[in-house]
C-alpha positions as CSV (number, residue, x, y, z in Angstrom):
1,M,0.0,0.0,0.0
2,Q,1.2,3.5,-0.8
3,S,2.2,5.7,2.2
4,I,1.5,9.3,2.9
5,N,3.9,11.1,5.2
6,G,5.3,7.8,6.3
7,K,1.9,6.3,7.3
8,S,-0.2,3.9,5.3
9,L,-3.4,5.4,4.0
10,T,-5.5,3.1,6.1
11,A,-3.7,4.1,9.2
12,L,-3.9,7.8,8.2
13,L,-7.6,7.6,7.9
14,L,-8.3,5.6,11.1
15,V,-5.7,6.5,13.6
16,T,-6.3,9.5,15.9
17,A,-2.8,10.1,17.2
18,L,-1.9,12.4,14.3
19,T,-2.2,16.2,14.5
20,F,-4.0,18.7,12.3
21,S,-1.9,21.4,10.7
22,T,-1.4,24.7,12.5
23,S,-3.0,26.6,9.7
24,A,-6.1,24.4,9.8
25,T,-6.5,24.9,13.6
26,S,-6.1,28.7,13.1
27,S,-8.7,28.6,10.3
28,L,-11.2,26.8,12.6
29,Q,-10.9,29.5,15.2
30,N,-11.3,32.3,12.6
31,L,-14.3,30.7,11.0
32,K,-16.5,30.0,14.1
33,T,-17.8,33.6,13.9
34,N,-19.3,33.3,10.4
35,M,-19.7,29.6,9.7
36,E,-22.4,28.5,12.2
37,G,-25.2,26.8,10.2
38,K,-23.7,27.5,6.8
39,H,-22.4,25.2,4.1
40,V,-19.3,26.7,2.6
41,R,-16.8,25.5,0.1
42,Y,-13.4,24.6,1.3
43,T,-10.2,23.4,-0.4
44,V,-8.7,20.7,1.7
45,K,-5.0,20.2,1.0
46,V,-3.5,16.7,1.2
47,D,-0.2,15.1,0.5
48,V,-0.7,12.4,-2.2
49,K,1.5,10.9,-4.9
50,N,-1.1,9.7,-7.4
51,V,-4.7,9.7,-8.4
52,F,-5.5,6.5,-6.5
53,E,-4.3,7.9,-3.2
54,M,-6.5,10.9,-3.8
55,G,-9.4,8.6,-4.6
56,R,-9.0,7.0,-1.2
57,Y,-9.2,10.4,0.5
58,A,-12.3,11.2,-1.6
59,K,-13.9,7.9,-0.6
60,W,-13.3,8.6,3.1
61,L,-14.8,12.0,2.8
62,Q,-17.8,10.8,0.9
63,K,-18.5,7.9,3.4
64,N,-18.4,10.4,6.2
65,G,-21.0,12.6,4.7
66,Y,-19.0,15.3,2.9
67,D,-20.0,16.7,-0.5
68,V,-16.8,16.1,-2.4
69,A,-17.0,18.7,-5.2
70,G,-13.9,17.5,-7.0
71,Y,-10.2,17.3,-6.7
72,S,-6.8,17.9,-8.4
73,W,-4.4,15.2,-7.2
74,R,-1.5,16.9,-8.9
75,K,-2.1,20.0,-6.7
76,G,-3.0,17.8,-3.7
77,E,-6.4,19.6,-3.2
78,V,-9.9,18.2,-2.6
79,E,-12.8,20.7,-2.6
80,V,-15.5,19.9,-0.1
81,I,-18.7,21.7,0.7
82,T,-19.6,21.4,4.4
83,D,-20.5,23.3,7.5
84,M,-18.7,24.1,10.8
85,A,-19.6,20.7,12.2
86,G,-18.0,19.0,9.2
87,I,-14.8,21.0,9.6
88,E,-14.6,20.2,13.2
89,K,-15.1,16.5,12.4
90,L,-12.0,16.6,10.2
91,N,-10.2,18.2,13.1
92,E,-11.4,15.5,15.5
93,N,-10.1,12.8,13.2
94,H,-6.7,14.4,13.3
95,L,-6.0,13.8,9.6
96,Q,-2.4,14.6,9.0
97,G,-1.5,17.0,6.2
98,F,-4.9,18.8,5.9
99,T,-5.2,22.5,5.7
100,L,-8.4,24.5,5.0
101,E,-8.9,27.3,2.6
102,E,-12.3,28.9,2.2
103,A,-13.1,28.9,-1.5
104,G,-16.0,31.3,-1.5
105,D,-19.3,31.3,-3.5
106,L,-18.9,33.4,-6.6
107,A,-21.6,34.4,-9.1
108,V,-21.8,32.4,-12.3
109,D,-20.6,34.1,-15.4
110,S,-23.7,35.2,-17.2
111,R,-22.5,34.0,-20.6
112,Y,-23.0,30.3,-19.5
113,L,-26.2,28.6,-20.7
114,N,-29.3,28.6,-18.5
115,P,-32.5,26.7,-19.1
116,A,-34.1,29.3,-21.3
117,K,-31.0,29.7,-23.4
118,V,-30.7,25.9,-23.9
119,E,-34.3,25.6,-25.1
120,Q,-33.9,28.5,-27.5
121,K,-30.6,27.3,-28.9
122,L,-32.1,23.9,-29.6
123,K,-35.1,25.4,-31.2
124,D,-32.9,27.6,-33.4
125,L,-30.8,24.6,-34.5
126,N,-34.0,22.7,-35.3
127,A,-35.3,25.6,-37.4
128,K,-31.9,26.2,-39.2
129,Y,-31.4,22.5,-40.0
130,P,-34.8,20.9,-40.4
131,Q,-33.4,18.3,-42.8
132,F,-31.0,17.0,-40.1
133,T,-32.8,17.4,-36.8
134,K,-35.7,16.4,-34.7
135,L,-36.5,18.3,-31.5
136,E,-38.3,16.4,-28.7
137,Q,-39.4,17.4,-25.2
138,I,-38.5,14.2,-23.4
139,G,-39.8,15.3,-20.0
140,T,-41.2,18.1,-17.8
141,S,-39.5,19.1,-14.5
142,L,-41.2,19.5,-11.2
143,Q,-41.4,23.2,-11.8
144,G,-42.9,22.8,-15.2
145,R,-39.8,23.4,-17.4
146,G,-39.3,21.3,-20.5
147,I,-36.4,18.9,-20.7
148,W,-35.2,18.8,-24.3
149,A,-33.4,16.4,-26.6
150,L,-32.2,17.1,-30.2
151,L,-31.6,14.4,-32.7
152,V,-28.9,15.1,-35.2
153,S,-29.0,12.7,-38.1
154,T,-29.2,12.5,-41.9
155,T,-32.2,10.3,-41.2
156,P,-34.2,12.2,-38.6
157,L,-37.5,10.5,-39.1
158,T,-37.4,8.2,-36.1
159,D,-40.1,5.9,-37.5
160,S,-38.2,5.3,-40.7
161,A,-36.3,2.2,-41.7
162,E,-33.2,4.3,-42.5
163,Y,-33.1,5.7,-38.9
164,A,-33.5,2.2,-37.4
165,A,-30.7,0.8,-39.5
166,K,-28.1,3.1,-37.7
167,P,-26.6,2.9,-34.2
168,S,-27.5,5.7,-31.8
169,I,-25.4,7.6,-29.2
170,I,-26.7,9.8,-26.4
171,F,-24.7,12.8,-25.1
172,D,-26.0,14.3,-21.9
173,G,-25.0,17.2,-19.7
174,M,-25.8,18.8,-16.4
175,H,-27.2,16.0,-14.2
176,H,-25.8,18.2,-11.5
177,A,-27.0,21.8,-11.6
178,R,-23.8,23.6,-10.8
179,E,-21.7,21.9,-13.5
180,V,-22.2,24.6,-16.0
181,M,-19.5,23.7,-18.6
182,T,-21.2,20.4,-19.3
183,S,-24.1,21.9,-21.1
184,E,-21.7,23.9,-23.2
185,V,-19.8,20.7,-24.3
186,V,-23.0,18.9,-25.2
187,M,-24.5,21.8,-27.1
188,D,-21.2,22.0,-29.0
189,V,-21.7,18.4,-30.1
190,A,-24.9,19.4,-31.9
191,E,-23.5,22.6,-33.3
192,F,-20.3,21.0,-34.6
193,A,-22.2,18.0,-36.1
194,L,-24.7,20.2,-37.9
195,D,-22.0,22.5,-39.2
196,N,-20.3,19.5,-40.7
197,L,-22.9,17.1,-41.9
198,D,-23.1,18.5,-45.4
199,K,-19.4,18.7,-45.9
200,N,-17.1,16.3,-47.6
201,T,-15.0,15.4,-44.5
202,G,-14.1,12.3,-42.5
203,D,-16.1,13.6,-39.6
204,A,-19.2,14.2,-41.8
205,E,-19.0,10.7,-43.2
206,L,-18.8,9.3,-39.7
207,L,-21.7,11.4,-38.4
208,K,-23.9,10.2,-41.3
209,R,-23.6,6.7,-40.0
210,W,-24.9,7.5,-36.5
211,N,-28.0,8.9,-34.9
212,V,-26.7,11.5,-32.5
213,W,-29.0,12.5,-29.6
214,V,-28.0,15.5,-27.4
215,V,-29.5,16.4,-24.0
216,P,-27.5,19.5,-23.0
217,M,-29.3,20.3,-19.8
218,L,-31.1,17.5,-17.9
219,N,-31.4,19.3,-14.5
220,V,-33.3,22.4,-15.6
221,D,-34.8,23.2,-12.2
222,G,-31.6,22.8,-10.4
223,N,-29.8,25.0,-12.8
224,N,-32.4,27.7,-12.3
225,L,-31.6,27.5,-8.6
226,V,-27.9,28.0,-9.4
227,W,-28.8,31.3,-11.2
228,T,-31.3,32.5,-8.7
229,Q,-30.4,31.2,-5.2
230,S,-27.1,29.3,-4.8
231,S,-24.4,28.9,-7.4
232,Y,-23.3,25.6,-5.9
233,W,-26.7,23.9,-5.8
234,R,-26.2,20.3,-7.1
235,K,-29.6,18.4,-7.0
236,N,-33.0,19.0,-8.6
237,A,-35.7,21.1,-7.0
238,R,-37.7,18.4,-5.1
239,G,-39.4,19.9,-2.1
240,D,-42.7,20.3,-0.3
241,G,-43.6,23.9,-1.2
242,S,-42.1,25.4,1.9
243,S,-38.6,24.1,1.5
244,T,-36.4,22.5,-1.2
245,W,-34.1,19.6,-0.5
246,G,-33.6,18.1,-3.9
247,V,-32.6,14.7,-5.2
248,D,-29.3,13.8,-6.8
249,I,-30.7,12.6,-10.1
250,N,-27.4,10.8,-10.9
251,R,-28.1,8.5,-7.9
252,N,-31.7,7.9,-8.8
253,Y,-31.5,5.5,-11.8
254,P,-32.9,2.0,-11.2
255,F,-29.9,0.0,-12.2
256,N,-28.0,-0.8,-9.0
257,W,-30.0,1.8,-7.1
258,N,-29.2,1.7,-3.4
259,K,-26.8,-1.2,-3.9
260,C,-23.6,-0.3,-2.3
261,N,-24.0,2.8,-0.1
262,G,-23.0,4.8,-3.1
263,A,-25.5,7.5,-2.2
264,S,-27.3,8.8,0.8
265,N,-30.8,8.1,2.2
266,S,-30.8,11.6,3.9
267,K,-32.7,14.2,1.8
268,F,-30.3,16.8,3.2
269,S,-27.3,15.2,1.7
270,D,-26.0,16.4,-1.7
271,A,-25.9,12.7,-2.7
272,Y,-29.6,12.0,-1.7
273,R,-30.7,9.0,-3.9
274,G,-34.4,9.9,-3.6
275,P,-37.2,7.9,-1.9
276,S,-37.3,5.2,-4.6
277,A,-35.5,4.3,-7.9
278,A,-36.5,6.6,-10.8
279,S,-38.6,8.8,-8.6
280,E,-37.6,12.0,-10.4
281,P,-38.9,13.4,-13.6
282,E,-35.4,14.2,-14.9
283,T,-34.3,10.6,-14.4
284,N,-37.4,9.4,-16.2
285,A,-36.8,11.9,-19.1
286,L,-33.4,10.4,-19.9
287,M,-34.6,6.9,-19.3
288,S,-37.5,7.3,-21.7
289,L,-35.2,8.6,-24.4
290,A,-32.9,5.7,-23.9
291,F,-35.7,3.1,-24.1
292,K,-36.8,4.7,-27.3
293,V,-33.4,4.8,-29.0
294,R,-31.6,1.8,-27.3
295,P,-28.2,3.5,-27.4
296,T,-25.1,1.7,-28.6
297,A,-23.0,4.3,-26.8
298,S,-23.4,7.0,-24.2
299,L,-21.3,9.9,-23.1
300,S,-22.3,11.8,-19.9
301,Y,-20.6,15.0,-19.0
302,H,-19.9,16.1,-15.4
303,S,-17.4,18.2,-13.6
304,Y,-14.9,18.3,-12.2
305,S,-11.5,16.5,-11.7
306,E,-10.4,15.7,-15.3
307,L,-11.4,12.0,-15.3
308,V,-12.7,9.4,-17.8
309,L,-14.9,7.1,-15.8
310,Y,-16.4,3.8,-16.9
311,P,-18.8,1.3,-15.2
312,Y,-19.4,0.3,-12.6
313,G,-19.6,2.5,-9.5
314,C,-19.6,-0.1,-6.7
315,N,-16.3,-1.2,-5.1
316,G,-14.5,-4.0,-6.9
317,V,-17.2,-4.4,-9.6
318,T,-16.5,-4.3,-13.3
319,T,-18.4,-5.3,-16.4
320,G,-18.2,-8.1,-18.8
321,D,-17.0,-5.5,-21.3
322,N,-14.3,-4.3,-19.0
323,A,-11.4,-5.2,-21.4
324,L,-12.9,-3.0,-24.1
325,V,-14.2,-0.1,-21.9
326,S,-11.0,0.2,-19.9
327,S,-8.8,0.1,-23.1
328,V,-10.9,2.9,-24.8
329,A,-10.9,4.9,-21.6
330,N,-7.1,4.8,-21.5
331,E,-7.1,6.1,-25.1
332,L,-9.6,8.8,-24.4
333,A,-7.7,10.0,-21.3
334,A,-4.4,10.2,-23.1
335,M,-5.8,12.6,-25.7
336,L,-7.4,14.9,-23.2
337,P,-4.8,17.3,-21.7
338,A,-5.4,18.9,-18.3
339,D,-6.5,22.6,-18.4
340,N,-3.3,23.7,-16.8
341,G,-1.1,21.7,-19.3
342,N,0.2,19.5,-16.5
343,G,-0.6,15.9,-17.6
344,H,-3.8,14.4,-18.9
345,Y,-7.2,13.1,-17.7
346,D,-7.1,9.9,-15.6
347,P,-9.1,6.8,-16.5
348,G,-10.8,4.4,-14.1
349,T,-14.0,3.4,-12.4
350,P,-15.7,5.7,-9.9
351,W,-14.7,3.4,-7.0
352,Q,-11.1,3.5,-8.1
353,L,-10.8,7.2,-8.6
354,L,-13.5,8.7,-6.4
355,Y,-15.8,6.7,-4.2
356,D,-18.7,4.2,-4.5
357,V,-21.5,5.3,-6.7
358,D,-24.8,3.6,-7.3
359,G,-27.9,4.5,-9.3
360,D,-25.9,6.5,-11.8
361,S,-26.8,7.1,-15.5
362,M,-23.6,5.6,-16.9
363,S,-24.2,2.2,-15.2
364,F,-27.9,2.4,-16.3
365,M,-26.9,2.9,-19.9
366,H,-24.5,0.0,-19.8
367,G,-26.5,-2.4,-17.7
368,E,-29.9,-1.8,-19.4
369,F,-28.7,-1.6,-23.1
370,G,-25.1,-2.8,-23.2
371,A,-24.1,0.7,-24.3
372,I,-20.4,1.5,-24.3
373,A,-20.8,4.3,-21.7
374,Y,-18.4,6.8,-20.1
375,T,-18.6,9.8,-17.8
376,F,-16.2,12.7,-18.4
377,E,-15.4,14.9,-15.4
378,V,-14.3,18.1,-17.1
379,N,-12.1,21.0,-15.9
380,Q,-10.6,21.8,-12.6
381,S,-13.5,23.6,-11.1
382,F,-17.3,23.7,-11.4
383,Q,-17.6,27.1,-12.8
384,P,-14.3,28.0,-14.5
385,S,-13.7,31.2,-16.4
386,Y,-15.9,31.4,-19.5
387,D,-12.6,31.9,-21.4
388,L,-12.1,28.1,-20.9
389,K,-15.2,27.2,-22.9
390,A,-13.5,27.3,-26.3
391,P,-10.5,25.1,-25.3
392,T,-12.7,22.7,-23.4
393,V,-15.2,22.1,-26.1
394,Q,-12.4,21.8,-28.7
395,K,-10.5,19.1,-26.9
396,H,-13.7,17.2,-26.1
397,R,-14.8,17.6,-29.7
398,K,-11.7,15.7,-30.7
399,A,-12.3,13.1,-28.0
400,W,-15.9,12.2,-28.9
401,S,-15.1,12.2,-32.6
402,F,-12.2,9.8,-31.9
403,F,-14.6,7.8,-29.7
404,L,-17.0,7.3,-32.6
405,H,-14.2,6.4,-35.0
406,R,-12.8,4.0,-32.4
407,L,-16.2,2.3,-31.9
408,E,-16.7,1.6,-35.5
409,K,-13.6,-0.5,-35.6
410,G,-15.4,-3.2,-33.6
411,L,-19.0,-2.4,-34.5
412,V,-21.1,-5.5,-35.3
413,T,-24.5,-4.9,-36.9
414,L,-27.1,-7.6,-36.9
415,R,-30.4,-7.6,-38.8
416,V,-32.7,-10.3,-37.6
417,V,-35.6,-11.5,-39.8
418,D,-38.3,-14.0,-39.0
419,G,-38.1,-16.5,-41.9
420,R,-41.7,-17.5,-41.5
421,T,-43.1,-14.0,-42.1
422,N,-40.1,-12.4,-43.8
423,E,-40.6,-9.5,-41.3
424,P,-38.0,-7.9,-38.9
425,A,-37.9,-9.9,-35.6
426,N,-37.6,-9.0,-32.0
427,A,-34.7,-11.1,-30.7
428,Q,-32.5,-11.5,-27.7
429,I,-28.8,-11.7,-28.3
430,G,-26.3,-13.7,-26.3
431,I,-22.6,-13.1,-26.7
432,S,-20.3,-15.9,-25.7
433,N,-17.4,-13.7,-24.3
434,I,-19.6,-11.3,-22.3
435,Q,-21.0,-12.5,-19.1
436,L,-24.0,-10.7,-17.6
437,V,-23.4,-11.2,-13.9
438,Q,-24.2,-7.8,-12.3
439,G,-27.9,-7.7,-13.1
440,E,-27.5,-6.5,-16.7
441,K,-30.4,-6.9,-19.1
442,P,-30.1,-9.3,-22.1
443,F,-29.1,-7.6,-25.4
444,K,-32.1,-7.0,-27.6
445,T,-32.9,-5.8,-31.1
446,N,-34.7,-2.5,-31.8
447,G,-38.2,-2.4,-33.2
448,A,-36.9,-2.9,-36.7
449,G,-34.9,-6.0,-35.9
450,Y,-31.5,-4.3,-35.7
451,Y,-28.9,-4.8,-33.0
452,F,-25.6,-3.0,-32.7
453,K,-22.7,-3.9,-30.4
454,V,-19.1,-2.8,-30.2
455,L,-16.8,-5.7,-29.4
456,N,-13.1,-6.2,-28.7
457,P,-11.1,-8.1,-31.4
458,G,-11.6,-11.8,-31.0
459,D,-13.8,-14.8,-31.9
460,Y,-17.4,-14.8,-30.7
461,A,-20.5,-17.0,-30.8
462,L,-23.7,-15.0,-31.0
463,T,-26.9,-16.7,-30.0
464,I,-29.9,-15.1,-31.6
465,Q,-33.2,-16.2,-30.1
466,L,-36.7,-15.1,-31.1
467,Q,-39.5,-14.6,-28.6
468,D,-41.1,-18.0,-29.4
469,G,-37.8,-19.8,-28.7
470,R,-36.5,-20.3,-32.2
471,S,-32.8,-19.6,-32.3
472,Q,-29.6,-19.6,-34.4
473,V,-25.9,-19.3,-33.6
474,L,-23.6,-17.1,-35.6
475,M,-19.9,-17.4,-35.4
476,I,-18.0,-14.2,-36.1
477,K,-14.4,-12.9,-35.9
478,V,-14.0,-9.2,-34.9
479,D,-10.9,-7.4,-36.2
480,A,-10.4,-3.7,-36.8
481,S,-13.4,-3.0,-39.1
482,A,-17.1,-2.8,-38.8
483,Q,-19.2,-5.8,-40.1
484,S,-22.9,-6.5,-40.8
485,H,-24.9,-9.7,-40.8
486,T,-28.5,-10.5,-41.7
487,I,-29.8,-13.5,-39.8
488,V,-32.9,-15.3,-41.1
489,I,-34.4,-17.6,-38.5
490,N,-36.9,-20.2,-39.8
């Protein structure tokens, strides 16, 4: 085990014979006059040597009820949001190497997107590119705001055979209300794609082969609170009319909900999972879109810490696709430089780099549909200078474009036909090298009989079974190119 200041990390977090830094003790005395009852942001400084050591600190903080806003392991800083009691609890545990620095609560730059701007931008793009877009309201928030998704595709009629014959990807932003850059990144996906679809470029040809769904702002009510009440509000606007406590909608999805203490059952926690799985309209909005499109891939944007996360969130648990998703994560991280130019993003599961997480959208997309799913934690703060928007969207534009190109190298397309009726068939697909052992749903065709799956190079046996039990086995070899098969089952 790695050591910090000569102590093992386990000993550092459990032993009480260590001493808090002088500056931290001084900070405590100075803050008592203005901190009582308030939740304030603090930068907690720690001595770590790598991202995994920092992840262990973050996990301890999360398990002890702190809102871990994000971290920079290279700078040895964890940002927490807590009150005076939380600060005193740190002091009582005598964690060596901690200092406290009040981070403040600054106003959000007015140039960032808000709910009204998002809705108007999507409507403008739909009006400008009617031949390439379809705008849908996928849900309505608790306060009556629309939750919007835009389809970008050369085949935007979702009930057409041409649309059904292409794989789909969902990009989403702002599960958490304060993470304002995420909506900018997802909106840029739509804008960049639409600016390039009619051009003779490699990116245009790639985009023509996919249905691209963008949801720039899922948490519209929470973001409204960021602009009107608290710039660091995280959750949605769930309340009782007299008070608002909110639900963390990225802990509210039904897959692995409340499985591993990866969220809180206290409505006053910033990681409150909600009273039941999928209790929130925002959660249901993204779920309804996903059930409609059955995504082959999913990219969810969060902030911050400059990480590329992949499933799953519970400690020690990985997926049957882990060889593929971990390899692609490494490639994505290596091409995403840190904002300060010092290093690149770090790849890993949430439990490796942060803390246990359950009920999250990434795990839902993978567990329900077999989607190749990632979460990007962008930037080094929640609300960085708006001047960082251009470099942030540009490097993530390169990353998601690379991602789609990379997926096509192992993309297998199946078209299943019922030989007795000569009609597209609903079928369940079993893949020999992928074990579904964490409660994942079986792989299924879409309504037009198509199934899309990205696979690592290798030999596979695909078992295609119709609803009445008829089946067929297809042997395939996956290399570095896409392949398509039509399976007629008599």
